[in-house]
Each structure stands twice: as C-alpha cells, then as structure tokens.
VOKEVO-332353 format. One line per field, with one value per residue (C-alpha): residue number from 0; residue in three letters; x, y, z. Coordinates in nm, 4 decimals, always signed. Example, Ala and Ser with C-alpha at 12.3 -4.5 7.8 and 13.67 -1.06 7.14 Angstrom:
! residues 2
nr: c(0 / 1) .
rest: c(ala / ser) .
x: c(+1.2300 / +1.3670) .
y: c(-0.4500 / -0.1060) .
z: c(+0.7800 / +0.7140) .
END
This chain:
! residues 306
nr: c(0 / 1 / 2 / 3 / 4 / 5 / 6 / 7 / 8 / 9 / 10 / 11 / 12 / 13 / 14 / 15 / 16 / 17 / 18 / 19 / 20 / 21 / 22 / 23 / 24 / 25 / 26 / 27 / 28 / 29 / 30 / 31 / 32 / 33 / 34 / 35 / 36 / 37 / 38 / 39 / 40 / 41 / 42 / 43 / 44 / 45 / 46 / 47 / 48 / 49 / 50 / 51 / 52 / 53 / 54 / 55 / 56 / 57 / 58 / 59 / 60 / 61 / 62 / 63 / 64 / 65 / 66 / 67 / 68 / 69 / 70 / 71 / 72 / 73 / 74 / 75 / 76 / 77 / 78 / 79 / 80 / 81 / 82 / 83 / 84 / 85 / 86 / 87 / 88 / 89 / 90 / 91 / 92 / 93 / 94 / 95 / 96 / 97 / 98 / 99 / 100 / 101 / 102 / 103 / 104 / 105 / 106 / 107 / 108 / 109 / 110 / 111 / 112 / 113 / 114 / 115 / 116 / 117 / 118 / 119 / 120 / 121 / 122 / 123 / 124 / 125 / 126 / 127 / 128 / 129 / 130 / 131 / 132 / 133 / 134 / 135 / 136 / 137 / 138 / 139 / 140 / 141 / 142 / 143 / 144 / 145 / 146 / 147 / 148 / 149 / 150 / 151 / 152 / 153 / 154 / 155 / 156 / 157 / 158 / 159 / 160 / 161 / 162 / 163 / 164 / 165 / 166 / 167 / 168 / 169 / 170 / 171 / 172 / 173 / 174 / 175 / 176 / 177 / 178 / 179 / 180 / 181 / 182 / 183 / 184 / 185 / 186 / 187 / 188 / 189 / 190 / 191 / 192 / 193 / 194 / 195 / 196 / 197 / 198 / 199 / 200 / 201 / 202 / 203 / 204 / 205 / 206 / 207 / 208 / 209 / 210 / 211 / 212 / 213 / 214 / 215 / 216 / 217 / 218 / 219 / 220 / 221 / 222 / 223 / 224 / 225 / 226 / 227 / 228 / 229 / 230 / 231 / 232 / 233 / 234 / 235 / 236 / 237 / 238 / 239 / 240 / 241 / 242 / 243 / 244 / 245 / 246 / 247 / 248 / 249 / 250 / 251 / 252 / 253 / 254 / 255 / 256 / 257 / 258 / 259 / 260 / 261 / 262 / 263 / 264 / 265 / 266 / 267 / 268 / 269 / 270 / 271 / 272 / 273 / 274 / 275 / 276 / 277 / 278 / 279 / 280 / 281 / 282 / 283 / 284 / 285 / 286 / 287 / 288 / 289 / 290 / 291 / 292 / 293 / 294 / 295 / 296 / 297 / 298 / 299 / 300 / 301 / 302 / 303 / 304 / 305) .
rest: c(met / pro / leu / ala / thr / gly / ser / glu / ile / leu / glu / ala / ala / arg / ala / gly / ser / tyr / gly / val / gly / ala / phe / asn / thr / asn / asp / met / glu / ile / thr / gln / ala / val / leu / glu / ala / cys / glu / ser / ser / arg / ser / pro / val / leu / leu / ser / leu / ser / glu / gly / ala / leu / lys / tyr / gly / gly / lys / ala / leu / val / asp / met / val / leu / ser / met / gly / arg / asp / ala / ser / val / pro / val / cys / val / his / leu / asp / his / gly / ser / ser / phe / glu / ser / cys / val / arg / cys / ile / arg / met / gly / phe / thr / ser / val / met / ile / asp / lys / ser / his / glu / asp / glu / glu / thr / asn / ile / ala / glu / thr / lys / arg / val / val / glu / val / ala / his / ala / ala / gly / val / thr / val / glu / ala / glu / ile / gly / arg / leu / gly / gly / val / glu / glu / his / val / val / val / ala / glu / glu / asp / ala / ile / leu / thr / lys / pro / asp / glu / ala / glu / arg / phe / met / glu / gln / ser / gly / ala / asp / tyr / leu / ala / ile / ala / ile / gly / thr / ser / his / gly / ala / asn / lys / gly / lys / gly / arg / pro / tyr / ile / asp / his / lys / arg / ile / arg / glu / ile / ala / ala / leu / leu / pro / his / pro / leu / val / met / his / gly / ala / ser / gly / val / pro / thr / tyr / leu / val / glu / arg / leu / asn / ala / ala / gly / gly / gln / leu / lys / asp / ala / ser / gly / ile / his / glu / asp / asp / val / arg / glu / ala / val / lys / his / gly / ile / ala / lys / ile / asn / thr / asp / thr / asp / leu / arg / ile / ala / phe / thr / ala / ala / val / arg / glu / val / leu / leu / glu / lys / pro / lys / glu / phe / asp / pro / arg / lys / ile / leu / gly / pro / ala / arg / asp / leu / met / arg / glu / val / val / leu / glu / arg / leu / gln / val / phe / gly / ser / ala / gly / lys / ala) .
x: c(+6.7436 / +6.6317 / +6.2906 / +6.3345 / +6.1672 / +5.9226 / +6.1522 / +6.4309 / +6.2224 / +6.0256 / +6.2783 / +6.4550 / +6.1397 / +6.0937 / +6.4400 / +6.4243 / +6.0631 / +5.9167 / +5.6349 / +5.6319 / +5.3353 / +5.1964 / +4.9608 / +4.7165 / +4.7363 / +4.5132 / +4.6406 / +4.9307 / +4.8068 / +4.8088 / +5.1411 / +5.3050 / +5.1494 / +5.2844 / +5.6479 / +5.6588 / +5.5917 / +5.8230 / +6.1134 / +6.0532 / +6.0525 / +6.3098 / +6.0793 / +6.0831 / +5.7328 / +5.5360 / +5.3317 / +5.0243 / +4.8122 / +4.4852 / +4.3177 / +4.0451 / +4.3330 / +4.4584 / +4.1202 / +4.1000 / +4.4427 / +4.5695 / +4.9186 / +4.9478 / +4.9022 / +5.1566 / +5.4079 / +5.3836 / +5.3971 / +5.7124 / +5.8642 / +5.8002 / +5.9029 / +6.2456 / +6.2907 / +6.2365 / +6.5211 / +6.3905 / +6.3562 / +6.0340 / +5.8732 / +5.5666 / +5.3161 / +5.0173 / +4.7437 / +4.5051 / +4.5942 / +4.2796 / +4.4777 / +4.7896 / +4.7478 / +4.6923 / +5.0182 / +5.2203 / +5.0900 / +5.2115 / +5.5502 / +5.5811 / +5.4913 / +5.7744 / +5.6199 / +5.8635 / +5.6144 / +5.2803 / +5.0247 / +4.8198 / +4.5079 / +4.3562 / +4.2585 / +3.8862 / +3.9926 / +4.0524 / +4.4240 / +4.5398 / +4.4332 / +4.5694 / +4.9046 / +4.9081 / +4.8106 / +5.0654 / +5.3309 / +5.2672 / +5.3104 / +5.6223 / +5.7871 / +5.7336 / +5.8022 / +6.1189 / +6.2268 / +6.1915 / +6.3477 / +6.0104 / +5.8966 / +5.5393 / +5.2571 / +5.0050 / +4.7210 / +4.5394 / +4.2504 / +3.9636 / +3.9384 / +3.5617 / +3.4723 / +3.5024 / +3.7884 / +3.7713 / +3.6534 / +3.6955 / +3.3919 / +3.3640 / +3.0792 / +3.1519 / +3.0380 / +3.2667 / +3.5686 / +3.8324 / +4.1275 / +4.4703 / +4.5785 / +4.9532 / +5.0143 / +4.8331 / +5.0475 / +5.3628 / +5.2767 / +5.1479 / +5.4633 / +5.6945 / +5.4881 / +5.4031 / +5.7436 / +5.5824 / +5.8132 / +5.5470 / +5.2220 / +4.8908 / +4.7222 / +4.4005 / +4.4054 / +4.0787 / +4.1070 / +3.8631 / +3.8714 / +3.6919 / +3.5788 / +3.2945 / +3.4876 / +3.2046 / +3.1173 / +3.3941 / +3.7495 / +3.8087 / +3.9490 / +4.3226 / +4.4328 / +4.7926 / +4.8269 / +4.7660 / +5.0112 / +5.2971 / +5.2296 / +5.2419 / +5.5713 / +5.7385 / +5.6794 / +5.7592 / +6.0657 / +5.8887 / +5.7412 / +5.3848 / +5.1363 / +4.8247 / +4.5686 / +4.2514 / +4.4778 / +4.3525 / +4.3021 / +3.9854 / +4.0739 / +3.7666 / +3.8860 / +3.8750 / +3.5365 / +3.3962 / +3.5701 / +3.4100 / +3.0829 / +3.0696 / +3.1561 / +2.8438 / +2.9610 / +2.7698 / +3.0220 / +2.8531 / +2.9742 / +3.3224 / +3.5871 / +3.9524 / +4.2191 / +4.3819 / +4.7383 / +4.8335 / +4.7193 / +4.9180 / +5.2413 / +5.1930 / +5.1437 / +5.4803 / +5.6749 / +5.5806 / +5.6223 / +5.3933 / +5.6099 / +5.3731 / +5.0752 / +4.8173 / +4.6536 / +4.3861 / +4.0688 / +4.2424 / +4.3937 / +4.0320 / +3.8664 / +4.1277 / +4.1186 / +3.7495 / +3.7140 / +3.9619 / +3.7878 / +3.4258 / +3.5667 / +3.7073 / +3.4021 / +3.1761 / +3.3930 / +3.4742 / +3.1699 / +3.3118 / +3.6384 / +3.7018 / +4.0780 / +4.1228 / +4.4900 / +4.3416 / +4.0634 / +4.3031 / +4.5880 / +4.4483 / +4.3540 / +4.7319 / +4.8332 / +4.5970 / +4.6870 / +5.0598 / +4.9911 / +4.8068 / +5.0889 / +5.3271 / +5.0970 / +5.0897 / +5.4574 / +5.5091 / +5.2741 / +5.4560 / +5.7931 / +5.9689 / +6.0703 / +6.4479 / +6.4777 / +6.5421) .
y: c(-1.3307 / -1.3452 / -1.1747 / -0.8394 / -0.7246 / -0.4473 / -0.2015 / -0.2665 / -0.1390 / +0.1157 / +0.2987 / +0.3562 / +0.5113 / +0.7203 / +0.8674 / +0.9064 / +1.0622 / +0.7978 / +0.5470 / +0.1744 / -0.0157 / -0.2729 / -0.4765 / -0.7404 / -1.0755 / -1.3760 / -1.6010 / -1.6360 / -1.3880 / -1.0955 / -1.1911 / -1.2052 / -0.8666 / -0.6975 / -0.8760 / -0.8182 / -0.4407 / -0.4077 / -0.5657 / -0.3868 / -0.0635 / -0.1440 / -0.0955 / -0.2484 / -0.3854 / -0.5604 / -0.8530 / -0.8347 / -1.1216 / -1.0765 / -1.3050 / -1.3628 / -1.4433 / -1.6956 / -1.8387 / -1.8679 / -1.9900 / -2.1697 / -2.2836 / -2.3417 / -1.9800 / -1.8650 / -2.0952 / -1.9739 / -1.6061 / -1.6721 / -1.8702 / -1.5942 / -1.3200 / -1.4857 / -1.5320 / -1.1990 / -0.9424 / -0.6544 / -0.6567 / -0.8124 / -0.8229 / -1.0624 / -0.9025 / -0.9908 / -0.7416 / -0.6517 / -0.9217 / -0.9564 / -1.1477 / -1.2401 / -1.6131 / -1.5070 / -1.3009 / -1.5751 / -1.8030 / -1.6188 / -1.5514 / -1.9425 / -1.9633 / -1.7189 / -1.3856 / -1.0952 / -0.8366 / -0.8667 / -0.6164 / -0.6457 / -0.4482 / -0.3412 / -0.0142 / -0.0801 / -0.1427 / +0.1258 / +0.2639 / +0.0611 / -0.2674 / -0.1726 / -0.1046 / -0.4427 / -0.6530 / -0.4874 / -0.5204 / -0.8794 / -0.9111 / -0.7293 / -0.9090 / -1.2557 / -1.0962 / -0.9391 / -1.2367 / -1.4012 / -1.1269 / -0.9880 / -0.6351 / -0.5129 / -0.2643 / -0.1515 / +0.0976 / +0.3833 / +0.5805 / +0.4076 / +0.4152 / +0.4065 / +0.1666 / -0.1957 / -0.4218 / -0.7904 / -0.8469 / -0.4684 / -0.2742 / +0.0893 / +0.3048 / +0.6520 / +0.8077 / +0.5601 / +0.6824 / +0.8499 / +1.0541 / +0.9671 / +1.2178 / +1.3032 / +1.2796 / +0.9468 / +0.8101 / +0.9236 / +0.7619 / +0.4533 / +0.3892 / +0.4516 / +0.2101 / -0.0519 / -0.0854 / -0.1349 / -0.0412 / +0.1492 / +0.2875 / +0.3029 / +0.6291 / +0.7538 / +1.0835 / +1.0568 / +0.7579 / +0.4955 / +0.1067 / +0.0007 / +0.1675 / +0.3725 / +0.6797 / +0.8919 / +1.1289 / +1.4012 / +1.3938 / +1.2674 / +1.5100 / +1.4068 / +1.5650 / +1.6481 / +1.8782 / +1.6089 / +1.3808 / +1.6448 / +1.6979 / +1.3045 / +1.2943 / +1.5689 / +1.3597 / +1.0003 / +0.8794 / +0.5606 / +0.5099 / +0.5748 / +0.3872 / +0.4924 / +0.2686 / +0.2791 / +0.4537 / +0.3169 / +0.5508 / +0.3840 / +0.5239 / +0.6008 / +0.4424 / +0.1026 / +0.1614 / +0.2400 / -0.0467 / -0.2781 / -0.1449 / -0.1325 / -0.5079 / -0.5810 / -0.4624 / -0.2715 / -0.0593 / +0.2657 / +0.6073 / +0.4505 / +0.6986 / +0.6772 / +0.9011 / +1.1501 / +1.0762 / +1.4449 / +1.3751 / +1.0382 / +1.2244 / +1.5140 / +1.2409 / +1.0730 / +1.3764 / +1.4107 / +1.0541 / +0.8122 / +0.5271 / +0.2385 / +0.2906 / +0.0029 / -0.0864 / -0.3742 / -0.2183 / -0.1097 / -0.4634 / -0.5944 / -0.3462 / -0.4196 / -0.8087 / -0.8065 / -0.5635 / -0.7617 / -1.0965 / -0.9673 / -0.7962 / -1.1483 / -1.3296 / -1.0460 / -1.0225 / -1.3879 / -1.6030 / -1.9287 / -1.9044 / -2.1422 / -2.1572 / -2.0157 / -1.8973 / -1.6845 / -1.5278 / -1.4665 / -1.3525 / -1.0133 / -0.9729 / -1.0132 / -0.7702 / -0.5207 / -0.5573 / -0.5225 / -0.1907 / -0.0499 / -0.1468 / +0.0330 / +0.3506 / +0.3396 / +0.2840 / +0.6071 / +0.7919 / +0.6483 / +0.7601 / +0.3971 / +0.3485 / +0.2912 / +0.2614 / -0.1005) .
z: c(-1.9897 / -1.6307 / -1.5313 / -1.4098 / -1.0910 / -1.0779 / -0.8892 / -1.1420 / -1.4287 / -1.2502 / -1.0815 / -1.3771 / -1.5428 / -1.2427 / -1.2546 / -1.6322 / -1.6421 / -1.8476 / -1.8140 / -1.8773 / -1.9743 / -1.7534 / -2.0190 / -1.8803 / -2.0593 / -2.0836 / -2.3601 / -2.6091 / -2.8616 / -2.6222 / -2.4723 / -2.8217 / -2.9316 / -2.6229 / -2.6284 / -2.9965 / -2.9837 / -2.6968 / -2.8734 / -3.1898 / -2.9982 / -2.7443 / -2.4532 / -2.0996 / -1.9874 / -1.7258 / -1.8225 / -1.5738 / -1.4755 / -1.2746 / -1.0515 / -1.3402 / -1.5907 / -1.3223 / -1.3057 / -1.6756 / -1.7790 / -1.4833 / -1.4080 / -1.8014 / -1.8763 / -1.5939 / -1.7339 / -2.0795 / -2.0078 / -1.7544 / -2.0312 / -2.3101 / -2.0686 / -2.0175 / -2.3753 / -2.4647 / -2.5358 / -2.3407 / -1.9419 / -1.8634 / -1.5523 / -1.4812 / -1.2306 / -1.0335 / -1.0771 / -0.7991 / -0.5714 / -0.3340 / -0.0368 / +0.1173 / +0.0084 / -0.3668 / -0.3515 / -0.1954 / -0.4537 / -0.7357 / -0.5856 / -0.5575 / -0.9329 / -1.0198 / -1.0481 / -1.0146 / -0.8789 / -0.6989 / -0.6068 / -0.2920 / -0.3195 / +0.0284 / -0.0820 / +0.0271 / +0.3788 / +0.6377 / +0.6491 / +0.9487 / +0.7876 / +0.4181 / +0.5903 / +0.7860 / +0.4956 / +0.2751 / +0.5092 / +0.5376 / +0.1636 / +0.1696 / +0.4225 / +0.2244 / -0.1347 / -0.0368 / +0.1411 / -0.2235 / -0.4372 / -0.5651 / -0.5280 / -0.4202 / -0.5471 / -0.2992 / -0.3328 / -0.1495 / -0.2426 / -0.4774 / -0.8570 / -1.0019 / -1.2488 / -1.3013 / -1.3446 / -1.2842 / -0.9242 / -0.8535 / -0.8633 / -0.7252 / -0.7686 / -0.8885 / -0.5674 / -0.3441 / -0.5397 / -0.3020 / -0.4483 / -0.2751 / -0.0032 / -0.0204 / +0.3592 / +0.3580 / +0.0811 / +0.2517 / +0.5867 / +0.4126 / +0.2301 / +0.5110 / +0.7494 / +0.4855 / +0.3004 / -0.0491 / -0.3355 / -0.5793 / -0.5090 / -0.7338 / -0.6713 / -0.7076 / -0.9260 / -1.1529 / -1.3822 / -1.3771 / -1.4796 / -1.7722 / -2.0984 / -1.9559 / -1.8029 / -1.8437 / -2.1161 / -2.2448 / -2.1296 / -1.7864 / -1.5382 / -1.4034 / -1.0847 / -1.2073 / -0.9252 / -0.6696 / -0.8636 / -0.8336 / -0.4541 / -0.3847 / -0.6247 / -0.3995 / -0.1006 / -0.2376 / -0.4328 / -0.5339 / -0.8453 / -0.9021 / -1.0687 / -1.2748 / -1.3006 / -1.5485 / -1.8000 / -2.1269 / -2.4096 / -2.5556 / -2.9030 / -3.1181 / -3.4033 / -3.2226 / -3.0840 / -3.4220 / -3.5749 / -3.2915 / -3.3511 / -3.7206 / -3.6970 / -3.4776 / -3.1281 / -2.8779 / -2.6963 / -2.5959 / -2.4409 / -2.4259 / -2.3449 / -2.2052 / -2.0766 / -2.2983 / -2.4000 / -2.3392 / -1.9522 / -1.9586 / -2.1030 / -1.8299 / -1.5537 / -1.6506 / -1.6225 / -1.2494 / -1.1168 / -1.2732 / -1.3765 / -1.4414 / -1.6640 / -1.6565 / -2.0037 / -2.0254 / -2.1960 / -2.5121 / -2.6027 / -2.5422 / -2.7746 / -3.0342 / -2.9852 / -3.0021 / -3.3101 / -3.5264 / -3.4399 / -3.5346 / -3.8514 / -3.9728 / -3.8781 / -4.0428 / -4.3622 / -4.4176 / -4.2530 / -4.4078 / -4.2026 / -3.9280 / -3.8885 / -3.5493 / -3.6903 / -3.9334 / -3.6923 / -3.3897 / -3.5905 / -3.7096 / -3.3407 / -3.2549 / -3.5377 / -3.4139 / -3.0435 / -3.1461 / -3.3306 / -3.0191 / -2.7844 / -3.0226 / -2.9854 / -2.6135 / -2.5906 / -2.7755 / -2.5393 / -2.2369 / -2.3790 / -2.3111 / -2.6562 / -2.6987 / -2.3023 / -2.3065) .
END
C-alpha cells in the first residue's frame, strides 16, 4: 500500500489516545524486525532514519526501507529523525520520505520558527508532514549532544505560539526524558503535568523523544556476553502509558533496539566461536529486536489499531 504521512497516522493516535512507535532503523534486520512485529500485532508505525543512518546506508538503505514500507500490510510512514537543516529535509522529501523532522531546538525561538516554516512550506507542497521541536532533551543521539545542565523543558505558552507561527504538524516536547541509555540513576522524572498543560493548548499530536525503556534483562544479557553498558536506565513503561493518555502520540525508540541487537550478536559469538555465517549471527538479533518491538507496541497501545 502507499506510504502514509506522519499526520495520517499520528492524528488518529492522538484522537484515539494511543501511541505509535517511531523506530530508528539502519539496516535490513532492524527494518524486518519492526515491520514483522507491527504486522503481527496490526500496529501502524513510523520507520525513522537519522542523518547518521543516511550517511551509513545512503540511497540503498533509503530505497530498501521505502520498498519494505510500501509492501507492509499496515500503515507505514518513513520519517527523517532530527533533520539538522532545510537542505537535509528537502533531500529526504525528494527521496520519498513522507515525514521529516526539522530540529532547530538549539536555536532561539525566532530562528526555530523561521527555519521550521521554511521546511513546512516545501514539505506541505509535496504532501509531506513535518515534526518540529522546542525545548531541549539531555543526552546523546547521533549529532545531538546536550549536557544535562543545558536541557530545557518545553513551556506551554511557547509551544502554542510556536505551532501557530510555524505551521508544523506535530511537536516534540521536552518533558524530562533524555536521549541514549544513560538517563541517570533511578527512575527518570517525567513532567506529566506539563504534558497535560501543553496538550490542553494544542490539538496537534505530541512527540516523546528519548523514550526507550532500556529493559534490565537486555542490559544484563549484553553485559553477560561481554558488553560493558553501565548505569543504564530508561523511561518506565507506566510513564509512557500515562503520557499517551494526555496527548503523546509518537514515541521514539532507538536505544532498546541497539541493545537487543548487540546482546544477541554477542551471545552468538560467545557461545558459537566457530560460527561465521552472517545469517546465523544476525538472525537471532532480528528475532530479539522483534520481541522488543512487540513489547513496546503493547505499552504504546497501538496493537490492533491498523
């Protein structure tokens, strides 16, 4: 079926009070794992590619993801994650993406609005929808590096003003999450009151970045197989469920899949040192990622919505 736009998927999610996973992909195995899980659970999905993924896989990766997305039996949107420039967004629109994110959250409000508006004008003319961001999450993801002391939570009145002036379709808000696996000790604090206040002012779908759960069992498996991932923690699934009730419609997940992939590969290489067939090394990684995606879809509430 034709690819869906981000708005087509996310507006239904906001109206139905469920979340949709936006899973980052870098190769065939990740893409297969995500789509197989979504098809088996009848969940809509966004396949996200970062600029790092584009640099790694180039046009071949994009063509593969677009083709696999079109062949899926559930609604699929192909999305640019954290586009750093107008030029990057336009490039992805030309390649066939149906959603792009322009991230100028590190700039002042005036610049963020102006640059987002530029992307919106081009994207909407091509039938593509746009995500923007205000506020700043701590942590590290691709080219996005924000120290904890520089993280800024999104202010409701600024969110309303930004969406009115920029014309963006959905908004990533800073509510206490952070990118990466190291989110600090203990359960991260999520500002649910802030989510409710922003959602009361905006009818648009809201986006939660840095939302990976970083399950303890995955970290333990990775470390038991020779990995060294210390002090890793994620966003509690109850916080995700609560956020979805109040307007979060798009939930980004990347770290969980990376940990699952690495844990499974390490286990094969540790347990079967004579193995050199890539299919037998990467196949278990695909299987474990599919299980992780299925777990996430249950938390988001998107199963059966496609």
